[in-house]
C-alpha positions in Angstrom: 0.0 0.0 0.0 1.4 3.4 -1.0 -0.9 5.6 0.9 -4.1 5.4 3.0 -6.4 8.0 4.5 -10.1 8.5 5.3 -12.5 11.3 4.9 -16.2 12.1 5.4 -18.7 11.8 2.5 -20.2 15.0 1.4 -23.6 13.4 0.8 -25.9 11.4 3.0 -26.6 8.1 1.3 -29.9 6.4 1.7 -28.5 2.8 1.7 -25.2 1.0 2.1 -25.2 0.2 -1.6 -25.4 4.0 -2.4 -22.6 4.6 0.1 -20.4 2.0 -1.5 -21.1 3.5 -4.9 -20.2 7.0 -3.8 -16.9 5.7 -2.4 -16.2 3.8 -5.6 -16.9 7.0 -7.7 -14.6 9.0 -5.5 -11.8 6.5 -5.8 -12.2 6.3 -9.6 -12.1 10.1 -9.8 -9.0 10.4 -7.7 -7.3 7.6 -9.5 -8.0 9.2 -12.9 -6.7 12.5 -11.6 -3.5 11.0 -10.3 -3.0 9.1 -13.7 -3.5 12.4 -15.5 -0.9 14.1 -13.4 1.6 11.2 -14.2 0.7 11.4 -17.9 1.4 15.1 -17.9 5.0 14.4 -16.7 5.4 11.8 -19.4 4.7 8.5 -17.6 2.3 5.9 -18.9 -0.4 5.4 -16.3 -3.6 3.4 -16.1 -6.1 3.7 -13.3 -8.5 1.0 -12.0 -11.2 1.2 -9.3 -11.8 -2.1 -7.7 -14.5 -2.9 -5.1 -15.8 -6.0 -3.4 -19.4 -4.6 -3.2 -21.6 -6.3 -5.7 -24.2 -3.6 -5.2 -21.7 -0.8 -6.1 -20.7 -2.8 -9.2 -24.3 -3.2 -10.2 -25.0 0.5 -9.8 -21.9 1.6 -11.7 -22.7 -0.7 -14.6 -26.2 0.6 -15.2 -27.0 2.7 -18.2 -29.7 5.4 -18.4 -31.8 6.9 -15.7 -33.7 3.8 -14.6 -37.3 2.7 -14.7 -39.8 5.4 -15.1 -43.5 5.5 -14.0 -45.3 2.3 -15.0 -48.6 4.0 -15.9 -47.2 6.5 -18.3 -48.3 9.4 -16.0 -46.0 11.1 -13.6 -46.8 10.5 -9.9 -47.9 13.5 -8.0 -45.4 14.9 -5.5 -46.3 14.6 -1.8 -47.6 18.0 -0.8 -48.9 19.5 2.4 -52.6 19.1 3.0 -54.5 22.3 3.2 
């Protein structure tokens, strides 16, 4: 291991899968940034983001925005009664 540190997440995830996905995204971004810096100085660099979370892998491999409303009509937002 070259370096290790921890930090707080800037968002509040609604599930552990979402939390793992945010962590995976952050690691991928930092890895790509570091690879870009090395490439700027003439090194050949590749970055990989690995995880043991199957949920984070599943979220990261999705395409599109997900499943929409099933009836074809948007669901009304919950509003205060009054």
